[in-house]
Backbone bond lengths (Angstrom), bond angles and torsions (degrees), N, CA, C in turn:
res aa  C-N    CA-C-N  psi(-1)  N-CA   C-N-CA  omega(-1)  CA-C   N-CA-C  phi
1 X - - - 1.428 - - 1.527 110.82 -
2 X 1.293 117.89 137.95 1.399 125.80 178.46 1.515 111.98 -94.01
3 X 1.305 118.57 121.04 1.488 121.93 -177.09 1.521 106.28 -119.59
4 X 1.351 112.36 156.16 1.556 115.98 175.74 1.549 105.81 -68.85
5 X 1.366 112.97 168.56 1.447 118.77 -168.31 1.607 110.72 -65.48
6 X 1.390 116.56 -28.67 1.482 117.44 -179.51 1.566 106.33 -70.09
7 X 1.289 119.55 -46.93 1.457 121.11 -178.44 1.498 112.51 -66.78
8 X 1.328 113.55 -43.35 1.464 117.54 178.52 1.457 114.95 -58.74
9 X 1.368 117.06 -38.29 1.467 120.27 179.24 1.516 110.86 -70.38
10 X 1.351 118.36 -49.39 1.423 122.45 -176.61 1.532 111.76 -61.63
11 X 1.296 117.62 -41.92 1.456 121.59 -178.10 1.488 116.73 -88.64
12 X 1.317 121.06 -21.96 1.369 121.23 -176.33 1.596 115.72 -134.29
13 X 1.241 114.47 -58.92 1.485 119.50 -171.29 1.502 117.04 -67.30
14 X 1.389 113.38 -28.78 1.487 116.72 176.13 1.549 112.54 -58.21
15 X 1.342 112.81 -42.86 1.439 114.31 -176.84 1.539 114.05 -96.68
16 X 1.367 115.88 -3.88 1.441 118.47 -173.52 1.484 115.30 67.53
17 X 1.355 114.48 23.76 1.443 119.37 -178.21 1.529 116.78 70.47
18 X 1.336 117.35 16.55 1.449 123.86 -177.54 1.505 107.70 -99.55
19 X 1.358 120.42 114.54 1.476 122.22 178.47 1.520 113.88 -58.33
20 X 1.374 115.68 -35.94 1.434 117.98 178.64 1.549 111.96 -68.93
21 X 1.344 117.03 -37.01 1.433 119.73 174.59 1.527 110.72 -63.98
22 X 1.344 114.77 -42.41 1.432 120.60 -178.55 1.492 111.26 -61.79
23 X 1.348 117.70 -40.75 1.448 122.01 177.23 1.551 111.44 -65.07
24 X 1.319 115.36 -38.21 1.491 116.42 176.79 1.527 111.40 -65.34
25 X 1.277 115.14 -35.52 1.542 116.68 177.76 1.526 107.60 -66.39
26 X 1.311 117.86 -41.05 1.459 117.89 -177.80 1.473 110.97 -61.81
27 X 1.382 115.41 -42.88 1.428 121.77 178.35 1.519 114.19 -58.71
28 X 1.373 112.98 -35.84 1.523 119.79 -179.99 1.617 106.10 -71.17
29 X 1.334 114.75 -39.85 1.464 115.98 -172.70 1.485 117.02 -81.00
30 X 1.249 120.19 -20.62 1.477 122.28 179.43 1.499 115.61 -59.66
31 X 1.338 121.74 -43.16 1.362 123.53 176.73 1.601 113.51 -66.82
32 X 1.340 112.67 -32.50 1.514 121.32 174.15 1.513 107.36 -62.89
33 X 1.334 114.92 -50.21 1.442 117.92 -177.88 1.535 111.65 -58.57
34 X 1.293 116.25 -43.18 1.492 123.85 -177.79 1.573 108.58 -64.05
35 X 1.403 116.25 -43.18 1.499 118.25 179.82 1.464 108.71 -66.61
36 X 1.247 121.63 -40.34 1.479 122.96 -176.96 1.567 107.13 -62.63
37 X 1.398 116.77 -48.30 1.426 120.77 -174.36 1.500 110.99 -70.90
38 X 1.330 117.72 -34.00 1.493 120.20 174.91 1.501 109.16 -56.61
39 X 1.284 117.69 -50.25 1.508 123.26 -176.28 1.475 113.10 -69.98
40 X 1.344 118.57 -19.75 1.423 122.67 173.56 1.464 116.08 -72.21
41 X 1.315 115.81 -17.47 1.535 126.65 179.33 1.517 110.32 49.21
42 X 1.328 115.78 60.80 1.465 119.58 -176.20 1.590 111.20 -73.57
43 X 1.371 114.26 149.26 1.385 118.28 175.23 1.593 107.97 -130.68
44 X 1.274 120.47 178.73 1.479 123.17 -177.53 1.465 114.48 -63.39
45 X 1.380 119.79 -24.04 1.506 120.16 175.86 1.502 114.06 -104.89
46 X 1.343 118.17 8.17 1.413 119.08 -176.14 1.519 114.35 -61.58
47 X 1.314 116.07 135.38 1.471 122.40 171.36 1.523 105.42 -100.02
48 X 1.294 117.65 117.56 1.419 118.72 -177.42 1.559 113.64 -119.10
49 X 1.291 113.89 138.66 1.524 118.01 177.35 1.505 105.60 -110.02
50 X 1.331 118.66 117.48 1.478 123.10 173.58 1.533 108.16 -98.27
51 X 1.343 113.21 102.80 1.466 119.46 -177.39 1.544 111.00 -78.68
52 X 1.287 121.36 128.29 1.456 122.81 -175.51 1.514 109.26 67.69
53 X 1.347 115.93 54.53 1.407 120.97 -171.64 1.557 116.72 -63.75
54 X 1.332 113.16 -23.41 1.547 118.39 179.25 1.465 107.19 61.04
55 X 1.363 112.46 -131.13 1.493 120.75 -179.16 1.500 111.81 -87.31
56 X 1.364 120.43 13.81 1.370 119.40 170.41 1.591 114.54 96.13
57 X 1.278 120.24 10.14 1.447 120.40 -175.12 1.482 113.74 -55.89
58 X 1.250 121.08 -51.29 1.473 125.34 178.73 1.530 111.65 -72.90
59 X 1.339 114.95 -47.98 1.483 118.63 -173.05 1.538 111.48 -64.83
60 X 1.299 118.15 -46.48 1.522 118.73 175.29 1.478 111.95 -64.64
61 X 1.341 118.26 -34.39 1.500 120.64 172.06 1.544 110.90 -57.38
62 X 1.369 116.30 -42.07 1.385 118.59 -177.44 1.533 110.24 -65.63
63 X 1.374 117.79 -42.27 1.432 121.67 175.90 1.499 114.13 -55.94
64 X 1.395 112.76 -46.58 1.445 117.22 179.03 1.569 110.54 -59.23
65 X 1.306 117.65 -29.75 1.436 118.45 -176.98 1.527 109.18 -86.91
66 X 1.226 118.24 1.10 1.536 121.02 175.13 1.481 117.55 94.59
67 X 1.368 116.96 13.80 1.474 116.56 173.88 1.510 114.03 -51.07
68 X 1.276 117.60 140.58 1.451 122.92 -176.32 1.508 114.03 -64.71
69 X 1.369 116.61 -45.13 1.436 120.87 -175.68 1.551 106.28 -151.54
70 X 1.362 114.60 135.42 1.499 120.56 -176.21 1.501 109.00 -123.82
71 X 1.378 115.64 124.12 1.469 118.20 175.31 1.572 106.70 -98.60
72 X 1.321 118.51 117.44 1.410 121.78 173.55 1.604 106.39 -86.98
73 X 1.295 115.14 116.84 1.533 115.21 174.56 1.502 106.97 -121.51
74 X 1.340 115.62 147.71 1.413 124.33 179.33 1.586 109.76 -167.85
75 X 1.386 113.52 155.80 1.432 116.05 175.23 1.621 109.88 -80.21
76 X 1.308 114.42 -12.37 1.530 115.76 -177.89 1.526 113.44 -100.59
77 X 1.354 117.02 117.14 1.394 122.89 -179.12 1.511 108.81 -66.73
78 X 1.373 115.21 -32.06 1.513 117.29 -179.14 1.507 110.97 -64.85
79 X 1.411 117.45 -39.07 1.361 118.41 -177.68 1.553 109.57 -76.43
80 X 1.247 122.80 -31.35 1.500 128.63 172.97 1.518 109.79 -60.87
81 X 1.357 114.84 -42.65 1.547 120.68 178.90 1.512 110.09 -65.87
82 X 1.392 114.30 -39.71 1.475 116.66 179.53 1.561 110.71 -65.83
83 X 1.334 115.65 -40.35 1.436 120.27 178.92 1.470 114.29 -65.22
84 X 1.340 112.73 -40.89 1.527 118.36 173.92 1.479 111.45 -59.11
85 X 1.294 117.82 -46.93 1.493 120.29 175.81 1.503 113.00 -57.24
86 X 1.283 113.11 -46.03 1.512 115.78 179.69 1.483 113.02 -64.23
87 X 1.356 118.31 -38.28 1.401 123.08 179.96 1.581 106.57 -65.35
88 X 1.258 119.17 -36.59 1.475 122.19 179.75 1.505 108.56 -65.96
89 X 1.337 119.72 -44.22 1.379 125.47 -179.57 1.558 111.98 -63.32
90 X 1.388 115.39 -28.61 1.459 122.01 -177.90 1.565 110.20 -92.11
91 X 1.334 117.12 -6.09 1.416 128.25 -179.20 1.487 112.45 57.13
92 X 1.473 114.47 49.27 1.403 121.36 179.43 1.565 111.28 -125.83
93 X 1.295 115.26 17.23 1.483 117.98 -175.00 1.463 113.28 -58.73
94 X 1.369 118.61 -31.96 1.466 122.02 -176.29 1.522 111.47 -67.05
95 X 1.380 115.40 -17.22 1.472 119.03 177.13 1.528 113.94 -101.68
96 X 1.373 116.56 12.53 1.427 121.67 -173.49 1.508 113.79 -121.86
97 X 1.284 121.41 150.49 1.409 126.04 164.02 1.470 110.17 -138.36
98 X 1.357 118.84 146.74 1.443 125.41 -170.01 1.489 107.71 -124.68
99 X 1.341 116.00 122.34 1.470 120.21 -172.99 1.560 108.25 -135.69
100 X 1.257 112.89 126.34 1.492 119.18 176.93 1.559 109.43 -87.48
101 X 1.301 117.88 100.60 1.500 124.58 178.59 1.526 107.54 -147.80
102 X 1.335 116.43 159.87 1.387 123.27 171.40 1.561 107.93 -97.31
103 X 1.413 113.03 160.61 1.395 118.90 -174.61 1.514 115.59 -61.94
104 X 1.361 117.81 -27.99 1.410 120.59 -176.14 1.531 114.30 -90.00
105 X 1.345 117.37 1.85 1.420 121.57 -178.34 1.551 109.56 -152.10
106 X 1.386 115.36 89.11 1.397 122.29 -177.96 1.553 108.94 -100.20
107 X 1.299 118.21 42.15 1.486 124.78 -171.87 1.586 112.27 -57.94
108 X 1.370 116.51 -25.38 1.414 119.18 -178.32 1.514 111.09 -78.67
109 X 1.250 120.97 -4.77 1.447 124.32 -177.07 1.511 106.40 -110.98
110 X 1.328 116.71 135.06 1.486 122.55 -177.87 1.528 109.79 -76.40
111 X 1.337 111.08 162.30 1.487 118.17 178.35 1.557 106.72 -65.58
112 X 1.318 111.83 144.47 1.538 117.88 174.60 1.529 113.56 53.82
113 X 1.363 118.59 37.14 1.424 119.64 -175.10 1.482 115.23 -103.53
114 X 1.368 119.61 -4.40 1.460 122.61 175.05 1.476 111.78 -131.06
115 X 1.349 116.06 165.68 1.435 120.64 -179.08 1.510 114.77 -104.55
116 X 1.314 118.05 -14.71 1.501 125.87 -178.14 1.549 111.22 -151.18
117 X 1.231 113.71 143.83 1.504 119.74 177.65 1.528 104.97 -129.96
118 X 1.312 116.89 125.49 1.446 122.38 178.47 1.559 114.53 -119.86
119 X 1.252 116.82 150.98 1.507 119.39 171.02 1.491 107.47 -144.20
120 X 1.388 110.81 152.58 1.512 117.06 167.38 1.474 108.52 -136.33
121 X 1.277 121.53 115.64 1.455 127.69 179.22 1.574 106.05 50.25
122 X 1.261 118.16 62.08 1.430 126.35 178.80 1.496 111.92 -118.94
123 X 1.404 116.31 -57.43 1.427 121.39 -177.59 1.535 112.43 -61.35
124 X 1.316 116.80 -22.05 1.500 120.26 178.53 1.505 111.33 -58.52
125 X 1.429 116.90 -25.61 1.494 121.92 179.37 1.488 112.22 -95.87
126 X 1.320 118.96 -2.98 1.472 120.68 -175.76 1.484 112.56 -99.98
127 X 1.375 117.32 125.02 1.462 120.28 -176.56 1.528 109.27 -68.76
128 X 1.386 118.44 -45.39 1.448 117.79 -176.07 1.566 110.10 -102.36
129 X 1.371 110.34 84.99 1.481 117.70 -176.61 1.486 112.96 -65.11
130 X 1.375 115.54 -37.08 1.390 123.49 179.98 1.530 112.80 -58.44
131 X 1.339 113.52 -45.77 1.516 119.94 178.11 1.584 107.88 -63.76
132 X 1.316 118.68 -41.82 1.488 119.88 179.64 1.537 111.98 -58.47
133 X 1.390 113.99 -39.91 1.486 115.89 178.03 1.473 110.62 -69.31
134 X 1.284 120.78 -37.01 1.464 120.96 175.26 1.492 114.64 -62.83
135 X 1.383 116.20 -34.01 1.408 118.53 174.07 1.525 114.28 -70.45
136 X 1.359 115.66 -34.75 1.417 117.57 175.44 1.514 109.26 -60.94
137 X 1.365 113.49 -45.78 1.479 118.40 -179.50 1.544 112.07 -57.93
138 X 1.331 115.18 -40.08 1.450 121.77 -175.43 1.567 110.80 -64.16
139 X 1.255 116.69 -47.38 1.453 118.45 -175.66 1.553 116.06 -79.11
140 X 1.308 113.34 -11.91 1.460 119.38 177.98 1.494 115.02 -78.50
141 X 1.294 120.53 133.98 1.435 124.91 172.06 1.490 109.39 -67.16
142 X 1.367 122.94 157.91 1.431 124.75 175.46 1.555 109.34 -56.50
143 X 1.349 111.70 130.75 1.488 115.88 -179.26 1.556 114.09 86.25
144 X 1.371 113.68 -2.57 1.400 118.33 175.56 1.557 115.14 -71.69
145 X 1.304 119.51 163.67 1.469 119.33 -173.77 1.525 113.52 -125.37
146 X 1.282 113.12 146.82 1.455 121.24 167.00 1.542 108.81 -100.89
147 X 1.334 118.75 142.05 1.483 120.88 174.45 1.522 103.30 -142.68
148 X 1.354 113.59 110.48 1.451 121.65 -171.37 1.558 111.34 -121.53
149 X 1.359 112.75 146.17 1.428 119.41 172.24 1.513 107.06 -129.12
150 X 1.359 115.61 132.63 1.483 116.31 -174.06 1.566 105.39 -148.41
151 X 1.284 119.04 128.97 1.478 122.65 170.19 1.473 110.54 -63.44
152 X 1.352 119.03 141.91 1.426 125.86 174.37 1.525 109.25 -105.84
153 X 1.263 120.95 82.96 1.464 124.63 -169.11 1.494 113.40 -66.72
154 X 1.374 118.33 -26.22 1.357 117.81 -172.78 1.562 114.42 -90.69
155 X 1.359 115.27 2.60 1.412 119.64 -172.89 1.613 112.58 -58.85
156 X 1.269 116.46 -37.52 1.470 115.89 -176.57 1.496 114.47 -100.47
157 X 1.359 116.00 7.36 1.462 122.47 -179.38 1.499 110.63 -69.97
158 X 1.318 118.12 134.18 1.408 121.61 180.00 1.613 111.26 -83.29
159 X 1.326 116.90 -179.92 1.489 118.91 -177.50 1.491 113.24 -61.91
160 X 1.298 115.49 -24.90 1.560 121.25 -177.96 1.574 110.94 -91.12
161 X 1.408 114.23 7.87 1.490 117.65 -179.89 1.500 116.25 74.04
162 X 1.279 115.11 21.60 1.523 120.51 178.14 1.488 110.98 -102.98
163 X 1.337 109.80 135.81 1.519 118.60 177.65 1.510 108.93 -100.19
164 X 1.315 117.43 133.15 1.438 120.73 178.02 1.513 110.08 -56.35
165 X 1.359 119.71 129.74 1.480 121.58 -179.10 1.552 110.59 -69.17
166 X 1.310 112.23 152.46 1.479 116.98 174.26 1.458 111.97 -69.56
167 X 1.326 114.22 -39.95 1.501 119.72 -177.66 1.604 110.38 -118.32
168 X 1.344 110.13 140.56 1.449 112.89 178.75 1.453 112.85 -57.18
169 X 1.427 115.83 121.63 1.444 118.85 -178.44 1.570 115.34 -115.22
170 X 1.303 112.55 17.69 1.469 118.51 -174.28 1.531 112.32 -57.31
171 X 1.332 115.28 -39.41 1.489 117.57 -176.07 1.549 114.00 -74.95
172 X 1.294 115.00 -14.83 1.492 119.09 176.61 1.504 109.85 -129.79
173 X 1.281 116.38 33.53 1.640 118.22 -176.11 1.361 110.19 -55.75
174 X 1.333 123.65 -34.65 1.452 125.10 -175.28 1.529 110.66 -62.74
175 X 1.371 114.99 -37.33 1.458 118.80 178.77 1.497 111.47 -84.98
176 X 1.276 118.62 -40.35 1.457 120.17 178.27 1.473 115.62 -60.53
177 X 1.348 118.31 -32.31 1.421 123.19 177.57 1.445 110.25 -64.76
178 X 1.269 121.18 -39.10 1.485 123.90 -177.29 1.515 108.73 -75.80
179 X 1.307 120.29 -33.48 1.446 120.98 177.71 1.537 108.69 -70.41
180 X 1.307 118.23 -46.62 1.436 121.39 179.32 1.504 113.38 -57.49
181 X 1.364 117.10 -34.79 1.380 122.61 179.27 1.553 112.14 -59.47
182 X 1.301 115.50 -31.85 1.483 116.64 175.25 1.467 114.94 -61.53
183 X 1.326 116.19 -44.67 1.469 123.10 179.98 1.525 110.19 -70.71
184 X 1.279 117.21 -37.20 1.489 118.00 -179.77 1.454 109.87 -70.08
185 X 1.301 120.72 -30.04 1.438 120.98 175.05 1.524 113.32 -66.69
186 X 1.297 116.16 -31.02 1.478 121.89 177.51 1.501 113.76 -78.63
187 X 1.376 114.86 -36.66 1.430 122.90 -179.24 1.507 109.59 -120.03
188 X 1.324 119.35 73.78 1.417 119.43 -177.15 1.522 113.62 -73.39
189 X 1.322 118.08 163.55 1.501 119.33 -175.88 1.544 114.22 -64.58
190 X 1.302 116.25 -20.74 1.506 119.04 178.37 1.452 110.02 -100.31
191 X 1.308 120.68 10.28 1.503 121.54 177.79 1.487 110.68 -90.95
192 X 1.335 117.11 174.46 1.472 125.10 -172.53 1.529 110.33 -60.04
193 X 1.342 119.51 -31.62 1.458 117.00 -171.85 1.515 112.42 -82.78
194 X 1.338 113.02 -21.42 1.548 115.55 -176.54 1.504 117.02 -113.73
195 X 1.272 116.94 -8.84 1.494 120.76 -167.24 1.603 111.66 -95.73
196 X 1.242 121.75 19.87 1.445 121.77 179.42 1.562 108.43 -142.96
197 X 1.361 108.84 160.21 1.464 117.43 174.44 1.482 109.41 -135.93
198 X 1.347 116.82 -176.41 1.510 121.16 -177.54 1.520 112.00 -59.33
199 X 1.373 113.84 -35.82 1.455 116.35 -179.75 1.523 113.34 -65.97
200 X 1.290 116.06 -34.61 1.434 119.66 175.63 1.494 114.68 -63.00
201 X 1.305 115.59 -39.52 1.443 118.64 176.37 1.537 111.99 -66.54
202 X 1.332 116.74 -37.61 1.389 121.31 179.31 1.543 109.06 -66.01
203 X 1.320 119.61 -42.20 1.461 125.37 -179.32 1.499 110.14 -65.74
204 X 1.333 115.92 -45.60 1.475 118.15 179.68 1.550 111.76 -60.87
205 X 1.331 116.52 -40.98 1.474 122.55 -178.33 1.557 107.82 -62.76
206 X 1.390 114.41 -48.00 1.480 115.83 -174.60 1.551 110.51 -68.70
207 X 1.375 118.87 -37.56 1.406 117.47 175.34 1.476 116.14 -68.69
208 X 1.402 117.64 -20.32 1.436 121.77 175.96 1.476 112.51 -78.98
209 X 1.360 119.39 -6.10 1.402 122.14 171.86 1.542 112.22 109.24
210 X 1.349 117.96 6.38 1.433 118.04 -178.53 1.514 109.50 -77.60
211 X 1.347 115.66 156.35 1.458 123.04 177.58 1.558 106.95 -132.57
212 X 1.297 116.42 170.83 1.456 124.97 -179.62 1.435 109.02 53.51
213 X 1.321 118.11 56.24 1.524 124.67 -174.01 1.490 106.53 -87.43
214 X 1.383 112.42 140.80 1.504 121.37 175.49 1.498 106.40 -133.66
215 X 1.243 116.54 128.28 1.512 122.78 179.08 1.464 109.04 -128.34
216 X 1.388 112.90 140.52 1.504 117.77 179.82 1.535 107.24 -136.37
217 X 1.288 116.86 133.87 1.487 121.17 174.15 1.450 108.48 -110.35
218 X 1.360 115.33 123.01 1.461 122.13 175.76 1.534 109.50 -107.53
219 X 1.284 116.10 133.34 1.479 125.38 179.44 1.487 114.65 -124.94
220 X 1.291 119.92 127.66 1.445 120.07 178.39 1.552 106.86 -131.25
221 X 1.296 114.34 132.36 1.434 124.03 172.12 1.555 109.22 -126.11
222 X 1.278 115.42 107.60 1.442 117.57 -174.27 1.591 109.72 -152.67
223 X 1.365 115.78 172.81 1.452 114.94 175.09 1.476 113.61 -69.24
224 X 1.357 118.07 149.54 1.497 119.40 -179.35 1.557 110.39 -73.34
225 X 1.200 117.42 160.98 1.511 120.69 170.62 1.490 106.40 -71.00
226 X 1.335 113.77 147.04 1.453 119.74 174.56 1.539 108.98 -67.40
227 X 1.314 116.83 136.77 1.488 124.08 -179.27 1.463 113.29 -120.78
228 X 1.329 116.96 148.66 1.365 125.28 168.90 1.585 107.81 -68.57
229 X 1.304 120.14 127.31 1.436 120.90 -174.13 1.517 112.01 -61.20
230 X 1.367 116.97 -43.55 1.475 116.67 -178.46 1.516 113.59 -61.20
231 X 1.304 115.21 -40.64 1.519 117.32 -179.81 1.552 109.98 -73.26
232 X 1.307 114.40 -29.61 1.527 117.42 176.44 1.469 110.94 -63.38
233 X 1.400 115.48 -42.37 1.448 120.23 -178.01 1.604 106.97 -67.67
234 X 1.289 119.45 -33.12 1.454 124.07 -177.67 1.543 117.33 -84.70
235 X 1.334 114.15 0.52 1.451 121.50 179.77 1.498 114.94 -100.00
236 X 1.317 116.59 156.20 1.478 122.16 178.13 1.486 108.10 -129.39
237 X 1.405 117.99 148.59 1.430 118.01 -179.90 1.508 120.62 -74.56
238 X 1.334 114.44 -16.94 1.447 121.23 176.20 1.455 113.61 -158.73
239 X 1.319 122.57 168.62 1.507 123.76 -178.45 1.456 113.81 -60.22
240 X 1.297 119.48 -23.32 1.426 121.51 -173.76 1.543 113.71 -91.85
241 X 1.301 115.51 -10.49 1.495 122.71 -171.42 1.502 112.57 -100.03
242 X 1.296 117.23 156.22 1.480 120.25 173.17 1.549 109.26 -78.79
243 X 1.276 112.32 164.90 1.466 116.79 173.60 1.569 104.96 -74.06
244 X 1.353 115.69 164.78 1.434 118.57 178.85 1.525 112.21 -61.77
245 X 1.311 115.40 -40.11 1.533 117.32 177.06 1.554 109.53 -61.67
246 X 1.229 120.54 -40.31 1.450 122.57 -179.69 1.602 109.83 -64.48
247 X 1.306 110.53 -43.93 1.543 114.77 177.02 1.480 113.97 -59.58
248 X 1.424 111.86 -42.55 1.509 117.18 -177.01 1.510 109.44 -66.31
249 X 1.286 117.93 -38.81 1.501 120.84 -178.32 1.490 110.86 -68.89
250 X 1.330 113.81 -30.66 1.508 119.55 -177.87 1.560 111.21 -74.27
251 X 1.359 113.29 -28.50 1.476 112.68 -169.30 1.633 115.30 -117.73
252 X 1.331 112.51 -18.30 1.418 114.92 -170.86 1.640 112.02 -121.73
253 X 1.270 116.85 153.71 1.481 119.35 172.91 1.525 111.32 -76.49
254 X 1.372 119.53 163.80 1.388 115.75 176.56 1.471 116.60 -57.11
255 X 1.279 118.46 -37.37 1.485 123.20 176.75 1.533 109.89 -61.73
256 X 1.310 115.08 -43.93 1.480 119.53 179.87 1.519 112.40 -65.84
257 X 1.355 115.46 -37.12 1.483 120.04 175.46 1.453 113.00 -61.23
258 X 1.375 113.90 -40.35 1.453 119.03 179.03 1.530 110.55 -63.91
259 X 1.302 119.73 -40.08 1.390 124.84 -179.94 1.504 108.32 -67.83
260 X 1.274 119.18 -44.55 1.549 123.99 177.97 1.472 109.79 -56.13
261 X 1.397 115.60 -47.50 1.526 118.39 -174.99 1.482 109.70 -72.66
262 X 1.329 121.13 -30.60 1.473 121.89 179.63 1.515 108.28 -67.04
263 X 1.286 119.26 -32.22 1.505 121.79 -179.83 1.592 111.20 -81.50
264 X 1.365 117.28 -48.40 1.400 117.95 -172.21 1.555 113.24 -85.03
265 X 1.325 123.51 -27.89 1.425 122.70 -175.91 1.508 114.20 -54.71
266 X 1.309 120.25 -46.29 1.467 118.44 179.06 1.569 114.05 -60.51
267 X 1.313 111.57 -36.80 1.475 119.86 -178.69 1.514 111.05 -66.88
268 X 1.353 115.33 -46.62 1.429 120.37 176.13 1.521 113.65 -65.50
269 X 1.233 119.07 -47.72 1.487 122.09 179.61 1.556 113.85 -67.48
270 X 1.388 111.95 -26.48 1.476 113.74 179.06 1.516 115.56 -94.73
271 X 1.280 114.02 -3.22 1.487 118.67 -176.41 1.540 110.66 63.44
272 X 1.403 114.93 41.27 1.428 114.58 -177.61 1.586 108.13 -102.70
273 X 1.233 117.82 106.03 1.519 122.45 179.43 1.443 110.78 172.60
274 X 1.336 112.85 -162.89 1.490 118.43 177.91 1.589 107.04 -137.15
275 X 1.326 113.07 118.71 1.482 121.21 177.15 1.518 108.91 -95.87
276 X 1.366 116.57 132.51 1.484 119.94 178.41 1.542 110.36 -119.84
277 X 1.288 115.78 131.45 1.445 117.99 177.87 1.543 111.13 -139.52
278 X 1.286 114.37 137.03 1.490 118.81 176.42 1.529 106.03 -131.47
279 X 1.298 115.53 128.29 1.507 119.53 -178.82 1.446 109.01 -135.62
280 X 1.359 120.39 154.79 1.427 126.89 -179.86 1.494 110.32 -121.22
281 X 1.323 114.43 140.53 1.504 122.49 171.16 1.528 106.22 -114.43
282 X 1.293 116.32 132.15 1.509 119.52 175.31 1.501 112.07 -134.60
283 X 1.328 113.76 127.44 1.526 117.10 174.42 1.536 108.23 -126.06
284 X 1.274 118.01 153.09 1.428 124.13 -178.91 1.535 109.04 -163.86
285 X 1.360 111.12 166.55 1.436 120.21 -179.89 1.522 112.60 -114.59
286 X 1.346 114.58 139.75 1.502 118.59 179.31 1.505 110.96 -80.02
287 X 1.304 117.67 135.70 1.427 122.77 172.78 1.515 115.21 -73.40
288 X 1.349 114.89 -24.73 1.379 123.46 -171.23 1.538 111.84 103.89
289 X 1.340 117.71 150.63 1.545 122.52 -174.89 1.453 113.71 -47.33
290 X 1.329 119.42 -42.89 1.449 123.40 -172.41 1.644 111.74 -66.57
291 X 1.332 112.62 -24.12 1.438 116.01 -170.33 1.519 108.83 -106.10
292 X 1.341 119.89 -8.16 1.397 121.06 -175.90 1.569 113.74 -71.83
293 X 1.348 116.61 152.96 1.410 118.19 -175.51 1.555 106.19 -67.56
294 X 1.337 115.94 152.73 1.502 117.28 176.14 1.483 114.45 -64.53
295 X 1.373 113.24 148.24 1.431 116.25 -179.73 1.544 111.41 -68.82
296 X 1.312 114.59 150.15 1.478 120.81 174.77 1.461 111.30 -134.34
């Protein structure tokens, strides 16, 4: 089955097709889902819009918590179709709506039509984050809430735009530099994934007219989980990026790939390295259309 890049990544390339890796990802995401939903303050009549719903992590969690109506929105029709199928299997279709829209243009949704807006790793792909926050404010009823989770990829980047590697690459630095260049070309420092921090999210939300803002930055520096080498090769860090295997074939000769693998495989399979993550949670309350700051 051919899927679009968003669905392909969420359902396959993120885990490299490894069910154990997929389970570890789910274990990592469940507390995030719970934190986002806790801050959304759902009630039995809550109308919630999950922007960039993906495979439904947040949206189905909201249904489980008894939200009255959930709007699944995403740019991927494949993911919306999958969520619709899952909602049918769970017999909750009457409480769901499925809308193909981007975060920065929610034109299909009326003003003040929802009580909560949630995201998980969505704004990181949006170039105009300020416009997306204004759209969230527009569709929220007065007193409605946003509850957002976004990775802050640039947190550990040094002044030269370099990110500390997860695994020691000194012995193969000549090869590693060429492979890293592939990913940096896709995610440049001035691109949507790298050009913002937690303060930018806070500022965009305040300018969009939100009040009672709460932001939290979580930072983890720890050893990476041990990974199967084959699935590691078949995985990619985000929907826009190639798998490691694709990047290796693009930049290295077969002999160089062998040398690269000989160095990194024991580190990956042994979980020998340092993984760094910085993520932001943001929640806020809508003042209502009449009180929001004018659009700019």
